[in-house]
Phi, psi and omega in degrees: 000316183292326177298314179295317181297312179290335172295323178292329178296324173094007180263356180095169183286342176300329181291327176296316178295318180299313181294324177296317178295320178297319180292319178293316179298318178299316180296319179293317181295328178298330181284346179261113188310316182287342183250006186298322179294323177294318178296318178296316179297319180295315178294321179296322179297321179293323179290322176296316178298322178295318178298315180296319179298317179297323182284325188255288188291315185275345178050049177225070187297340179290346177267347184291329183298331182293303176294333177295319177294319177297322176300312180298318178296316179297320178296316179299316178296318180297318178296316177299318179295319179297314180295323179293322181286337180277342183261000000 
């Protein structure tokens, strides 16, 4: 399914590998206290990109709310983490 989906995006299968690496790297960085904000930002970027892809290129707007909600959750966690690290 993912091969076909990323084929529809039109950037090639290298983009599927890139997004997977970005998601794994984001998850690993979240586990490192000093890098957690970078990991959250990286994961949030992939979710924002997924929402935009569903809305525009893939023309399936009913699928966009799931990565959109994850994007919002990641941003909320990132803001909380940022505020906690500043105090």
